[in-house]
N, C-alpha and C positions, 0 to 999 in steps of 0.2 A: 639424092635429093635430101636436103636438110630441112626438117620440119621443127619449128620451135613452138613450144606450147608453154603458156604461163608467163611469157615475157611481155610486159606492157609495151605500148608504142613508145619509142625512145625519142628524146629531145636532143637534137644536134649531137649524136653520139660520136665519141672518139674512142678508138681501141688502143689500150696501153698494154704492152706485152713485155715479159721478161722470162728468161729461161735459165735454169740452173745448169752449171757445167762450164764449158770452155769459155763462154762469153760472160762469165759472172764472177770476176775476181773479187774476193772478199765477200761474196754473196751480196754485193751492194745493189745490184739491179733487182734480183728476185725479192730481196728484203723491201725495196721501195714499193713494189707492187703489192706485197703482203701488207705493208703499212697502209696503203690506200684502201685495200679491201677491209682491213680491220677498222680504220677510222670511220669509214662511211658504211660499215656493216653490209658488205656485199652479199648478194644472194647468188649462189651457184645455180646455173640453169643448164649447164651442159658439161660433159667430160668426153674427151676423145678415148676411143677404145685402146687400152694399153696393149692388147695383143697385136695391134697393127703396127706399132711404132717402136716398141722397146724390147731390148734383149735383156731378159730378166737375170742373166748371169752377170750383166754389167750394172744394171739398176735393179737390185733385188727388192721384191715385195717384203713388207714387214708384217709380223704377226703380233696381235695385241689382244688384251682381255677386256671385254665389255661386260662387266659383272662376272657371270660365270661362263660366258660364251667367248670362244676364241674367234677372232675376226682377222681378215687380211686386208691390208691397204696396198693397192697396186700402184706403181709409179705411172703417172699419167699427166695430162694437161687439162686443167679445168678453166671454165669460163664463168665469170660472174658479172653482175651489173650493179653499179652504184649510181645514185642520183646526187649530184652536187647542187645544193640549194643556192639561194641568193636572188638578186634582182633578175638575173638571167640564168635560170636553172638549165643544166645539161646533164647528160648521162655519160658515164665512162663504162666501156666494156673491158674488163680486166682479164688478161690471159696470163696464167702462171703455170709453168710446168718444167719438166726436165728436157734438155736437148734430146731429141729422139735419136735412137740408135740406127734407124733405117727408114726407108721410104719417105725421104724428106720432101719430095715434090708432092706426094699425096697428102702429107701432113700440112704443108702450106696451102694446098688447094682446099683442104677441109676448113682451115681457119678462114680463108678468103670466102668460102661459102657462107660461113656465119656472118662475116662482115657484110656481105651482100644482102643477106636476109634481114639483117638488123639496120640497114641503111647507114652504116658507118661512113663518116665523112673523111676521116684521116686515121692512119695507123702510126702510133709512136712506139718504137721498140727501144727498151732500155738495155744497156750493156755496160760492162766494166772490164778493163784490161789492166795488167800489171805494167808499170812504167817507171822510168827514172825520175820520180817526182818526190819531193820531201813531204813528210807528214805534217810539217809545221806551217805549210802554206795552204792557201785555198785550193780545193780539189779542182783540177782542170776538167771541164766538161765540154765536149765538142758536139755540135749538132751537125749531122751530115745527111744528105739525101742524094738520090740518083736523078732527081727531077730538076733540071736547070731552072725552070720557072719557079718552083717551090723554093729553091735555094735563093733566088733573087728576092722573092716577096717576103720570106720569113727570115732573111739574114742568116742563112745556113751555108755550110761548105758543100760544094758538089764533089762527091767522092770520086777519087781517081785510083783507089786501091786496086792492086792486082796481087793475087796470091791465095793461099789457103784461107778458107772462111768457115764460119760457123752458121748455126741456124739463124742468127740475127741477120747476117748478110743475105742468106738465101731467102728469108721471108721478105726482106726489103725489096729485093729484086723481083720476087713474085708479085708483090703489090704494084711495083712500077709497071710490069708487063700487063697487069690486069687493069691498069688505069686508076688505081687507088693511091692517093697521095700518101707517102710514107716517109717518116723521119726516124733516124736513129740517134739517140743521145748516149754518148760514151763518157764514162768517168774513168780517170786514171788513178789507180791504186798503187801506193808505194810497194815496190816488189820486195823490200826488205822487211815489211810487216804485212804479209799477205794473208795471214790467217783470218777467217771470218769470225765475227762480223766486222764490218767497217762502217759504223754509223755516220762518220764524217762524209764518206763517199755517197752513202744513201741519201743523206741530207742534201748534198750538192745536186744529185740527180733530181730530187723532188723540187728544189728551187728552180732548176732549169726548166722542168716540166711546167711549173707555175708560170714562168715567163712565156713559154711557148704557147700555152693554152689561155693565158690571161685570166687565171682563176686562182683562188686562194686554197691552199692545201693545209689542213690542220696538222701540225707537226708533233703535237703531244710532247713527250719527253725526249724526242730525238735530238734537239739541239744540246740538251744537257748530257745525253749519252755521247754525243760527238766531242764535247769538251772533256768529258771524263776519259774517253778513248785517247785523245791527244795528250792529256796529262799523263796517262799511264805510259804511253810510248816515250814521252819526254823523260820520264823517270827511269825507264828501262834503258833507253839509249845513253843516258848520262852515266850508267854503270859500266859501260863498255866504251873505252876511248876510241876504238877503231870504228864502232858504229857512229859515235858522236862526230868523228872527223868526216866520215862519209856523208852524213846528213848535212854537215856544214858545206861540203863541196856541192851537193845538190842544191842547197839554198842559194849559193852564190851563182850557180848556173841559171837557176830559175829567175832570180832577181835581175840578172843582167839581161836575160832574154825578154823579160816583161817590162823593162824600164820605160820604153817609149809608150806603153799602154797603161801606165800606172794611173792615169786619170782618163777623163773623157767617157767613152762608151761604157766601160766597166762600172765606173762610179754612177753613171746615169741609171744603169740597170738596178744597182743596189738601192738607189733613191726611189725608183719606181716601185720596187718591191716593198720598201718601207711604207710608202703612201698607200699601196694596195692593202697591206695588213692593217694599217691604222684606220682606213675607211671601212673595211669589211669586217674586221675583227670585233670583239666585244662580247656581250652576254650570249650571243648565239653561237659562240665558238664550240666546235665539237670537243668532246672529252679527250684528254691526252691518252697516249698509249705508247708502249715500247715498240721499237722497230725491229726487235728480234723475236723469233718464234718462241712460244711458250714451251717449256720443257728442255730447252737447250741451256748449256752452261758455258757461254761463249767467253766470259771474262774471268780473270783472276780477281777474287774479292779483295778490296783494299779496306781492311777493317777499321782503319783510323778515320776514314771519311764516310764510310757507309756506301761509297760508290764502287764502281767496278773498273777494272782495267784489262787490256788485252794480254794475251800470252807474250812472253819475251820474244822480240823479233830475232830471227836467226841471223847468224853472222852474214853480213852482206858480201856478195861476190863482186869484186871489182870488174867493171864492164857493164854487162846488161843482164836482165833477168832471163831465165831459161824459158824455152817454148813449152806450151802445153800445160802450164800450171796455173789454174785459176783464171783462165781466159786470155793469157798472153798470146799475142800473135807473133809469128816468126820474124816479122819485120821489126826494126829498131824503133820503139816509140820515143818521140822527142821528150825533153824534160817537161814541157808544158802540157803533155797529154796527147791524145790521138789527133792527128790532123788528116788531111785528105789522103795522105799516103800511108796512114797507120791505123785506119779504122777498118772494122770488119764488115764492110758493106757500105 
């Protein structure tokens, strides 16, 4: 029995979850939830018992000094609550943790227990996978669900994936069997520049979450970080003719595949987002913040501009990305990102 103390009655709560590990290419999904938690000053109200779900030889605890006292931080999953203001305030229950090493069914049941106690109306799980997509184009983000009614009403894809899955797929199916509406949003990260962080993919996930929930998310410096990231990859790719040629091949494939959809629905979504930000933004906007964790040194410093850039991308392999690195699924993801046969759940 889960007993929650100190948590106020929530308004139209939606649970948003992301998990580090196999389903988190470029740390794009976990960074997105961390950004929400930071921007809206989330308050942690619960944490799952690390002993129950983690192999500490795989995900090791860390020791740190608090003044003169040594402390240990254990790998776990934490839950926090943030309130989104505006004309129609609502609450988000944020889940951020590491993909568990064991007892996945119990893990999902515990999360669903929290969802039930808090009156959560829908669960949105963020994920990212490596794909054959160029860094120079908008990041493809696919929304999938196992619920045919939800797919129809929210303009999502009904998943048809078969094969190995991660905790994202398991939690989505657990929600479906428990009668809790669940959606997975997947961002495709270029496999040839897979090192975290990837602020462009994080930004794409947050934009899609905005559209899904009909709310405004303060982005802080994330758009500028995304532009700096792309500029850095542009510069590094230009130094290697083989990488530049490979990127051009991906661009041509992507542009050809998306030519029929270059206008219409995609443009309408962008215009709606622009109107939402114009109407809701202004003096009440939350303060900005970086979408990377403090203490990390994820970029190489570009001293000429004062901005940062990512590490040099590895030499791309002709063909497809390898399985098991940063969230890649063994099936071949299409150039435009995960579809109903390439999503993890």
